[in-house]
RODO-2510 file (C-alpha; in nm, 4 decimals, decimal comma):
residues 469
     n   res          X          Y          Z
     1     m     0,9762     2,4596    -0,8183
     2     a     1,2668     2,6315    -0,7601
     3     r     1,0736     2,8665    -0,4913
     4     l     0,9508     2,5350    -0,2955
     5     l     1,3376     2,4325    -0,2867
     6     r     1,4187     2,7676    -0,1176
     7     t     1,1253     2,7516     0,1725
     8     a     1,2162     2,3892     0,2389
     9     v     1,6027     2,4635     0,3171
    10     t     1,5072     2,7920     0,4586
    11     a     1,2502     2,6274     0,7306
    12     t     1,4502     2,3377     0,7569
    13     l     1,6941     2,5827     0,8490
    14     t     1,5357     2,7919     1,1194
    15     l     1,3932     2,4469     1,2960
    16     v     1,7867     2,3768     1,3628
    17     s     1,8411     2,6470     1,4570
    18     i     1,6048     2,6770     1,7214
    19     f     1,7031     2,3274     1,8489
    20     a     2,0592     2,4410     1,8715
    21     i     2,0030     2,7676     2,0419
    22     g     1,7422     2,5864     2,2793
    23     a     1,9608     2,3016     2,3815
    24     e     2,0564     2,3767     2,6879
    25     s     1,6933     2,3531     2,7812
    26     a     1,4385     2,0096     2,8804
    27     a     1,3119     1,9124     2,5807
    28     p     0,9277     1,8535     2,5789
    29     a     0,9128     1,4495     2,6706
    30     d     0,7612     1,3985     2,3316
    31     v     1,0544     1,4826     2,1325
    32     s     1,2810     1,2348     1,9760
    33     a     1,6048     1,2238     1,7967
    34     i     1,7624     0,9753     1,5399
    35     v     2,0992     1,0584     1,5838
    36     d     2,4155     1,0554     1,3251
    37     v     2,1780     0,8363     1,0519
    38     t     2,2567     0,8597     0,7049
    39     v     1,8965     0,9642     0,5462
    40     l     1,7216     0,8622     0,2439
    41     p     1,4636     1,0998     0,1633
    42     m     1,3318     0,9582    -0,1267
    43     t     1,3254     1,3426    -0,2402
    44     r     1,6146     1,2720    -0,4815
    45     h     1,8163     0,9531    -0,5542
    46     e     2,0630     0,9980    -0,2857
    47     a     2,1622     0,8941     0,0808
    48     i     2,2307     1,1828     0,3253
    49     t     2,4741     1,1168     0,5740
    50     h     2,5724     1,1814     0,9347
    51     q     2,2746     1,3592     0,9670
    52     t     2,0011     1,4807     1,3433
    53     v     1,6151     1,4215     1,2592
    54     l     1,4605     1,5267     1,5540
    55     v     1,0494     1,4459     1,6036
    56     e     0,8342     1,6695     1,8476
    57     g     0,4672     1,5085     1,8253
    58     d     0,4374     1,3130     1,5390
    59     r     0,6098     1,5794     1,3153
    60     i     0,9533     1,5920     1,1377
    61     v     1,0468     1,9881     1,3272
    62     a     1,4303     1,8922     1,2472
    63     i     1,7083     1,7724     1,0009
    64     g     2,0670     1,8159     0,9386
    65     s     2,3962     1,7909     1,0269
    66     s     2,5067     1,6304     1,3275
    67     d     2,7524     1,8507     1,4241
    68     t     2,5021     2,1648     1,3167
    69     v     2,1559     1,9482     1,5024
    70     r     2,2194     1,9623     1,9015
    71     v     1,9822     1,7570     2,0995
    72     p     1,7744     1,8780     2,3254
    73     r     1,8212     1,7461     2,7263
    74     n     1,5911     1,4824     2,7769
    75     a     1,4587     1,3978     2,4577
    76     r     1,4703     1,0000     2,3292
    77     r     1,7494     0,9741     2,1419
    78     i     1,7847     0,6505     1,9182
    79     e     2,1067     0,5643     1,7877
    80     g     2,1391     0,5828     1,3774
    81     a     2,5440     0,5932     1,3277
    82     g     2,5429     0,3310     1,0806
    83     r     2,2031     0,2778     1,0236
    84     y     1,9687     0,4054     0,7227
    85     l     1,6400     0,5605     0,7687
    86     l     1,3579     0,6308     0,4851
    87     p     0,9646     0,7420     0,5322
    88     g     0,7453     0,4521     0,6136
    89     l     0,5754     0,2179     0,3267
    90     i     0,2598     0,2754     0,1755
    91     d     0,0324    -0,0489     0,0900
    92     m    -0,1732     0,1057    -0,1680
    93     h    -0,4017    -0,2533    -0,1520
    94     v    -0,4790    -0,3566     0,1649
    95     h    -0,8331    -0,5393     0,3218
    96     f    -0,9132    -0,5232     0,7019
    97     q    -1,1338    -0,8112     0,7828
    98     r    -1,5423    -0,7198     0,7964
    99     r    -1,8187    -0,8827     0,9218
   100     p    -1,9132    -1,2323     0,7874
   101     t    -2,1719    -1,2037     0,5000
   102     e    -2,3690    -1,5180     0,3636
   103     g    -2,2400    -1,6564     0,0680
   104     d    -1,8652    -1,5056     0,2037
   105     a    -1,4822    -1,7014     0,0158
   106     p    -1,3685    -1,8492     0,3346
   107     h    -1,1217    -1,6427     0,3824
   108     g    -1,3692    -1,3808     0,4308
   109     r    -1,6242    -1,5862     0,6736
   110     l    -1,3862    -1,5447     1,0283
   111     p    -1,5703    -1,5103     1,2869
   112     d    -1,2520    -1,3228     1,5398
   113     y    -1,2673    -1,0272     1,2664
   114     r    -1,2392    -0,7476     1,5234
   115     e    -0,9156    -0,9896     1,6629
   116     s    -0,7753    -1,0423     1,3600
   117     n    -0,7810    -0,6908     1,2209
   118     d    -0,5641    -0,6196     1,5328
   119     d    -0,3121    -0,8601     1,4266
   120     l    -0,3029    -0,7348     1,1129
   121     g    -0,2402    -0,3748     1,2111
   122     v     0,0502    -0,5029     1,3747
   123     l     0,2178    -0,7367     1,0489
   124     f     0,2358    -0,3905     0,8696
   125     v     0,3998    -0,2042     1,1275
   126     a     0,6536    -0,4908     1,1896
   127     n     0,7697    -0,4103     0,7933
   128     g     0,7383    -0,1162     0,8034
   129     v     0,4251    -0,0181     0,6237
   130     t     0,3077     0,2947     0,8108
   131     s     0,0213     0,3671     0,5896
   132     v    -0,2290     0,1820     0,3922
   133     r    -0,5086     0,2045     0,1442
   134     q    -0,8265     0,0189     0,2154
   135     m    -0,9870    -0,0702    -0,0611
   136     h    -1,2900    -0,1972     0,0359
   137     g    -1,5055     0,0708     0,2705
   138     h    -1,7076    -0,1026     0,5618
   139     p    -1,8597    -0,0410     0,8958
   140     i    -1,5084    -0,2293     1,0368
   141     g    -1,2648    -0,0369     0,8108
   142     d    -1,4292     0,2617     0,9066
   143     e    -1,3461     0,1942     1,2619
   144     l    -1,0151     0,0742     1,2483
   145     r    -0,9544     0,4586     0,9805
   146     v    -1,0931     0,6301     1,3324
   147     r    -0,8598     0,4584     1,5414
   148     s    -0,5779     0,4804     1,3365
   149     r    -0,5558     0,8536     1,3770
   150     a    -0,4888     0,7907     1,7293
   151     d    -0,2913     0,5214     1,9604
   152     w    -0,3538     0,2090     1,7405
   153     l    -0,0617    -0,0101     1,6620
   154     g    -0,1100    -0,0391     1,2933
   155     p    -0,1034     0,2086     1,0120
   156     t    -0,2947     0,5006     0,9374
   157     i    -0,5512     0,3963     0,7398
   158     y    -0,6687     0,5848     0,3817
   159     s    -0,9579     0,3904     0,2581
   160     t    -1,1939     0,3614    -0,0413
   161     g    -1,6034     0,3431    -0,0331
   162     p    -1,7269     0,0000    -0,1101
   163     i    -1,6373    -0,2302    -0,3643
   164     t    -1,9513    -0,0569    -0,6647
   165     d    -1,9919    -0,3730    -0,8645
   166     g    -2,2643    -0,4525    -1,1407
   167     d    -2,5420    -0,6814    -1,1168
   168     p    -2,4855    -0,9658    -1,0471
   169     p    -2,2059    -0,8276    -0,8392
   170     d    -1,8599    -1,1055    -0,8150
   171     h    -1,9312    -1,0414    -0,4251
   172     p    -2,2190    -1,1204    -0,2304
   173     f    -2,0842    -0,8004    -0,0173
   174     a    -2,0325    -0,5648    -0,3053
   175     r    -2,2616    -0,2637    -0,3497
   176     v    -2,4428    -0,2808    -0,6360
   177     v    -2,4922    -0,0054    -0,9016
   178     r    -2,7122    -0,0762    -1,1664
   179     t    -2,8288     0,2812    -1,3319
   180     p    -2,6549     0,6376    -1,3361
   181     m    -2,9070     0,8001    -1,0978
   182     e    -2,7930     0,4677    -0,8046
   183     a    -2,4130     0,5742    -0,9295
   184     a    -2,4391     0,9481    -0,8653
   185     r    -2,6180     0,8411    -0,5568
   186     a    -2,3048     0,5776    -0,4604
   187     v    -2,0566     0,8770    -0,5333
   188     t    -2,2193     1,0979    -0,2774
   189     d    -2,2536     0,8772    -0,0114
   190     d    -1,8324     0,8193    -0,0204
   191     h    -1,7158     1,1881    -0,1054
   192     k    -1,9534     1,2127     0,2617
   193     k    -1,8351     0,9382     0,4637
   194     g    -1,4743     1,0653     0,3829
   195     y    -1,3997     0,7821     0,1714
   196     v    -1,0795     0,8615    -0,0669
   197     a    -1,1502     0,7348    -0,3945
   198     v    -1,5111     0,5443    -0,5235
   199     k    -1,3404     0,1636    -0,6543
   200     v    -1,5133     0,0574    -0,8987
   201     y    -1,5284    -0,3684    -0,9950
   202     n    -1,5337    -0,5820    -1,2983
   203     r    -1,9410    -0,6136    -1,3750
   204     l    -2,0615    -0,2646    -1,4144
   205     t    -2,2094    -0,1456    -1,6977
   206     l    -2,0414     0,1395    -1,9297
   207     p    -2,3122     0,3488    -1,8764
   208     v    -2,3003     0,3581    -1,4931
   209     y    -1,9380     0,3124    -1,4474
   210     e    -1,9301     0,6721    -1,6887
   211     a    -2,1525     0,8198    -1,4939
   212     i    -1,9565     0,6715    -1,1621
   213     v    -1,6431     0,9410    -1,3694
   214     t    -1,8829     1,2367    -1,4562
   215     a    -2,0160     1,1964    -1,0308
   216     a    -1,6741     1,1644    -0,8843
   217     a    -1,4833     1,4096    -1,1246
   218     a    -1,7636     1,6586    -1,0039
   219     a    -1,7190     1,5646    -0,6426
   220     k    -1,3337     1,5912    -0,6872
   221     i    -1,2817     1,2027    -0,5459
   222     d    -1,0878     0,9696    -0,7748
   223     v    -1,1961     0,6566    -0,9341
   224     v    -0,9690     0,3629    -0,8299
   225     g    -1,0043    -0,0224    -0,8756
   226     h    -1,0768    -0,2468    -1,1061
   227     v    -1,1248    -0,2295    -1,5261
   228     p    -1,4742    -0,2887    -1,5592
   229     d    -1,5174    -0,5950    -1,8957
   230     e    -1,7748    -0,3709    -2,0255
   231     v    -1,5930    -0,0710    -2,0455
   232     g    -1,1626    -0,1836    -2,1380
   233     l    -0,8320    -0,0338    -2,0398
   234     a    -0,7962     0,2254    -2,3506
   235     r    -1,1995     0,3826    -2,2016
   236     a    -0,9983     0,3117    -1,8377
   237     i    -0,7676     0,5450    -1,9660
   238     a    -0,9759     0,8257    -2,1455
   239     v    -1,1427     0,8873    -1,8576
   240     r    -0,8864     0,8866    -1,5783
   241     q    -0,9302     0,5848    -1,3556
   242     a    -0,6730     0,7362    -1,1356
   243     t    -0,5442     0,3891    -0,9820
   244     i    -0,5419     0,0809    -1,1979
   245     e    -0,5409    -0,2382    -0,9947
   246     h    -0,3320    -0,5825    -1,0278
   247     y    -0,1561    -0,6623    -1,3398
   248     d    -0,4619    -0,8996    -1,4813
   249     s    -0,6169    -0,5808    -1,5419
   250     f    -0,4531    -0,5653    -1,8367
   251     i    -0,4820    -0,9074    -1,9389
   252     l    -0,8352    -0,8508    -2,1796
   253     s    -0,7136    -0,5973    -2,3176
   254     l    -0,4180    -0,7228    -2,4509
   255     q    -0,6132    -0,9984    -2,6450
   256     p    -0,5921    -1,0396    -3,0130
   257     g    -0,8168    -0,8588    -3,2155
   258     p    -1,0321    -0,5402    -3,1197
   259     y    -1,1370    -0,4828    -2,7367
   260     r    -1,4790    -0,7533    -2,6492
   261     a    -1,5496    -0,8715    -2,2882
   262     p    -1,4388    -1,2584    -2,2130
   263     p    -1,6133    -1,4980    -2,3636
   264     p    -1,7607    -1,7710    -2,1905
   265     d    -1,5790    -2,0720    -2,2872
   266     v    -1,2328    -1,9683    -2,2683
   267     s    -1,0605    -2,0339    -1,9173
   268     w    -0,8142    -1,7253    -1,7482
   269     r    -0,5530    -1,9881    -1,7998
   270     e    -0,5756    -1,9165    -2,1468
   271     l    -0,6787    -1,5384    -2,1775
   272     r    -0,3336    -1,5460    -2,0469
   273     e    -0,1815    -1,7218    -2,2642
   274     q    -0,2700    -1,6099    -2,5793
   275     a    -0,2037    -1,1938    -2,4238
   276     n    -0,0029    -0,9914    -2,6888
   277     l     0,2460    -0,8175    -2,4249
   278     s     0,3326    -0,5957    -2,7636
   279     k     0,0169    -0,4590    -2,7053
   280     l     0,1221    -0,3449    -2,4096
   281     t     0,3344    -0,0371    -2,5346
   282     a     0,0814     0,1850    -2,6288
   283     f    -0,1344     0,1345    -2,3072
   284     a     0,1683     0,2004    -2,1110
   285     d     0,2718     0,5310    -2,3154
   286     q    -0,0957     0,6618    -2,2653
   287     l    -0,0669     0,5888    -1,8569
   288     r     0,2636     0,7853    -1,8383
   289     r     0,0779     1,0989    -2,0216
   290     e    -0,2302     1,0973    -1,8073
   291     g    -0,0070     1,0576    -1,4931
   292     i    -0,2732     0,7291    -1,3843
   293     w    -0,0829     0,4575    -1,1447
   294     t    -0,1135     0,1064    -1,1983
   295     c    -0,0955    -0,1278    -0,8587
   296     p     0,0084    -0,4218    -1,0093
   297     t    -0,0015    -0,6685    -0,7140
   298     v     0,2291    -0,9046    -0,8220
   299     v     0,2840    -1,0819    -0,4927
   300     a    -0,0651    -1,1443    -0,4278
   301     t     0,0101    -1,4852    -0,6773
   302     h     0,1230    -1,6144    -0,3741
   303     f    -0,2799    -1,6610    -0,2888
   304     a    -0,2499    -1,8960    -0,6174
   305     s     0,0308    -2,1463    -0,4017
   306     a    -0,0696    -2,4413    -0,1947
   307     e     0,3171    -2,4693    -0,0694
   308     y     0,2167    -2,0338     0,0356
   309     e     0,0794    -2,2337     0,3494
   310     q     0,3795    -2,3237     0,4728
   311     s     0,5815    -2,0020     0,4178
   312     a     0,7297    -1,8997     0,7750
   313     e     0,5317    -1,5915     0,7789
   314     m     0,2002    -1,7850     0,8240
   315     k     0,2602    -1,8285     1,1583
   316     y     0,0869    -1,5001     1,1938
   317     m    -0,2320    -1,5811     1,0362
   318     r    -0,5195    -1,7388     1,2088
   319     p    -0,6002    -2,0980     1,1378
   320     a    -0,9114    -1,9755     0,9415
   321     f    -0,7545    -1,8063     0,7076
   322     r    -0,4578    -2,1361     0,6432
   323     a    -0,7712    -2,3220     0,5898
   324     a    -0,8910    -2,1285     0,3076
   325     l    -0,6056    -2,0923     0,1124
   326     l    -0,5854    -2,4460     0,1165
   327     q    -0,9440    -2,4476     0,0315
   328     h    -0,9161    -2,1655    -0,2571
   329     w    -0,5861    -2,3292    -0,4367
   330     s    -0,6435    -2,5734    -0,7316
   331     p    -0,3974    -2,7656    -0,9115
   332     s    -0,5157    -2,5831    -1,2125
   333     l    -0,3932    -2,2421    -1,0824
   334     s    -0,0229    -2,2163    -1,1038
   335     s     0,1562    -1,9232    -0,9308
   336     e     0,4852    -1,9149    -1,0992
   337     e     0,3408    -1,8913    -1,4608
   338     e     0,1240    -1,5666    -1,3304
   339     r     0,3815    -1,4122    -1,1580
   340     a     0,5586    -1,4258    -1,4879
   341     f     0,2910    -1,2661    -1,6457
   342     a     0,2688    -1,0491    -1,3974
   343     l     0,6480    -0,9413    -1,4143
   344     s     0,6156    -0,8656    -1,7687
   345     v     0,3847    -0,6196    -1,7126
   346     v     0,5500    -0,4278    -1,4411
   347     k     0,8480    -0,4290    -1,6562
   348     r     0,6339    -0,2818    -1,9536
   349     l     0,5479    -0,0140    -1,7648
   350     n     0,8169     0,0804    -1,6044
   351     e     1,0423     0,0356    -1,9292
   352     r     0,7993     0,3163    -2,0217
   353     g     0,7217     0,5308    -1,7665
   354     a     0,4497     0,4184    -1,6385
   355     g     0,3748     0,5369    -1,2442
   356     l     0,3444     0,2318    -1,0458
   357     l     0,2668     0,1474    -0,6716
   358     l     0,3105    -0,0631    -0,4141
   359     g     0,0357    -0,2692    -0,3287
   360     t    -0,0193    -0,6438    -0,2058
   361     d    -0,4015    -0,7353    -0,1517
   362     s    -0,3798    -0,8194     0,1549
   363     y    -0,5428    -1,0242     0,3350
   364     l    -0,4978    -1,2350     0,0374
   365     v    -0,1448    -1,2456     0,1627
   366     v     0,0364    -1,1701     0,5204
   367     p     0,0579    -0,8196     0,5503
   368     g     0,3354    -0,6788     0,5560
   369     f     0,5898    -0,9856     0,5019
   370     s     0,4227    -0,9222     0,1471
   371     a     0,5015    -0,5278     0,0842
   372     i     0,8787    -0,6380     0,1141
   373     q     0,8497    -0,9544    -0,0727
   374     e     0,6441    -0,7267    -0,3618
   375     l     0,9913    -0,4371    -0,3745
   376     g     1,1603    -0,7540    -0,4309
   377     y     0,9197    -0,8552    -0,7453
   378     f     0,9637    -0,5041    -0,8660
   379     v     1,3368    -0,5182    -0,8720
   380     d     1,3116    -0,8437    -1,0015
   381     a     1,0755    -0,7118    -1,2584
   382     g     1,4260    -0,4318    -1,3105
   383     l     1,3610    -0,1638    -1,1110
   384     i     1,6364    -0,0160    -0,9328
   385     p     1,6276    -0,0540    -0,6011
   386     y     1,5494     0,3384    -0,5285
   387     e     1,2696     0,2877    -0,7939
   388     a     1,1195     0,0320    -0,5995
   389     l     1,1641     0,2281    -0,3108
   390     q     0,9324     0,5207    -0,4826
   391     t     0,6350     0,3097    -0,5488
   392     g     0,5657     0,2466    -0,1750
   393     t     0,6853     0,6328    -0,0578
   394     i     0,6619     0,9344    -0,2625
   395     n     0,4581     0,7536    -0,5319
   396     a     0,2059     0,6145    -0,3208
   397     a     0,1678     0,9816    -0,1734
   398     r     0,1371     1,1822    -0,4390
   399     a    -0,1370     0,8678    -0,5739
   400     l    -0,3289     0,9365    -0,2601
   401     h    -0,2761     1,2939    -0,2765
   402     e    -0,0715     1,3220     0,0529
   403     q     0,2549     1,4482    -0,0674
   404     d     0,2290     1,7455     0,1920
   405     e     0,1776     1,4397     0,5032
   406     v     0,3853     1,1852     0,3871
   407     g     0,5943     0,9808     0,1423
   408     t     0,9376     1,1830     0,2227
   409     i     1,1460     1,2554     0,5113
   410     e     1,1060     1,6449     0,4734
   411     v     1,0373     1,9090     0,7541
   412     g     0,6761     1,9328     0,8297
   413     k     0,5916     1,5921     0,7535
   414     r     0,4614     1,3366     0,9605
   415     a     0,6579     1,0923     1,1525
   416     d     0,6616     0,7607     1,0221
   417     l     0,9376     0,6434     0,9653
   418     l     1,2048     0,3091     0,8785
   419     l     1,5247     0,2791     1,0377
   420     l     1,7337    -0,0008     0,8978
   421     d     2,0312    -0,1484     0,9900
   422     g     2,1549    -0,1581     0,5763
   423     n     2,1241     0,0421     0,2697
   424     p     1,8269    -0,0860     0,0928
   425     l     1,9687     0,1462    -0,2494
   426     m     2,2482    -0,0890    -0,2507
   427     d     2,0614    -0,4256    -0,1833
   428     i     1,6852    -0,4409    -0,1469
   429     s     1,6360    -0,7200     0,0839
   430     k     1,7711    -0,4830     0,3466
   431     m     1,4330    -0,4116     0,4313
   432     k     1,3977    -0,6953     0,6265
   433     s     1,6904    -0,5471     0,8986
   434     i     1,4250    -0,3419     1,0606
   435     a     1,5994    -0,1212     1,3755
   436     g     1,2928    -0,0052     1,4807
   437     v     1,0050     0,2334     1,3193
   438     m     0,8600     0,5306     1,4577
   439     l     0,4534     0,5465     1,4127
   440     r     0,2877     0,9050     1,4190
   441     g     0,6333     1,0030     1,6008
   442     r     0,5843     0,6386     1,8700
   443     w     0,9016     0,4978     1,8747
   444     i     0,8882     0,1239     1,8161
   445     p     1,2077    -0,0935     1,8502
   446     q     1,3206    -0,4244     1,7172
   447     s     1,2805    -0,5507     2,0452
   448     e     0,8909    -0,4563     2,1249
   449     l     0,8040    -0,5320     1,7519
   450     q     0,9408    -0,8744     1,7785
   451     n     0,8023    -0,9576     2,1379
   452     r     0,4643    -0,8337     1,9469
   453     l     0,4791    -1,1030     1,6322
   454     e     0,5576    -1,3709     1,9007
   455     a     0,2804    -1,2675     2,1200
   456     i     0,0574    -1,2763     1,7855
   457     s     0,2422    -1,5887     1,6919
   458     t     0,2004    -1,7836     2,0421
   459     a    -0,1679    -1,6470     2,0554
   460     i    -0,2601    -1,8461     1,7165
   461     g    -0,0547    -2,1696     1,7504
   462     d    -0,2757    -2,2235     2,1568
   463     q    -0,5869    -2,2489     1,8834
   464     p    -0,7180    -2,5240     1,6559
   465     k    -0,6755    -2,5932     1,3243
   466     l    -1,0226    -2,5116     1,1467
   467     d    -1,1902    -2,6408     0,8333
   468     t    -1,3331    -2,3690     0,6554
   469     r    -1,5530    -2,5769     0,4264
***
């Protein structure tokens, strides 16, 4: 580790010297300088004042004291005095829209899904989310994945394969896998298509799930997703499922007595209410020891709230989604009770040192805005702001195996950066005070972000309200 740190420091100083020596020559057209800024590198818990960060193309090429780093002539100069610079956020659980499928839930039946996806891209970036992990590979998402490596105004997309479920599946669009042979083929297909992981779901049988894990280990691709009902958390940990998605993946394994699949005559509310959180301590310790991440998606509880349809950020969502939100809501659901349980899970996991990831489950909630809200929930659950920020920066990068590319502010990393007017290490709500976002080296000031948001709101305001029943 010391050798790596010395190498990084040497590289930084070398590049600083290059820019200092060449300060009298004109800079290339794609060089930007964020000047006299306080850097929150996320490599450690500190704020480094009076720094200048130089970006060429889509890479950070120099970081150093503003007294040392000279800004090349003709470089784009971004004033950082009194501001704070941190890595762009990574939302580890998102869903982009796809072609509607027969039998879809209402929020999946959007005929204008392509236009909607472009809106979602803007919403992410306007809130400082510069990378995402899409949790359901599909052809439309794959098109976006390619565009996100180019000039799309949206986050860089890392995608899992299709939702992989048993028979019958929970969703009509899932990939159904019934046998170990089919499991092996599914893993091979996901690996060939360049997906970052195989996503497992609720109704997989234990033999098929274990066949997926075995094939994925051989292919060196992660297994992520829900904890299938037949599997249970203890077995998912034992086989090292790379990430556990959603706080509610814990509920069945926290029931009294030995683990069993949920009986059909017990409601979800009853299962939640009789969950024994004292059992969570041992699970949290095992998750920490095995290096397994949890992406709790606390903010997704908003989808169970009728009031959420009236939230300020809903003006950026299309009428079909808003109608679907109200149709989904049921008086038997309590978002407050769900959220209290979710926060208890996050609190215990954090206390025991288990790794946490920022994830929102958007498109069930408004992209981007929900990521900032999720960070606030982490702080409500007892994380200090630095720990909360880790979940959407360095932790997320490590879970993606992309720590050499994103997640921290270091020379050589992709220039995904978030410039704030306040210090989020002191107050996590300062994540809302965005002065601008650098997306793959492209500087987007707050004024442009706001114009993009207003254009979305105006276009949506001109659309008629829809009833998706």
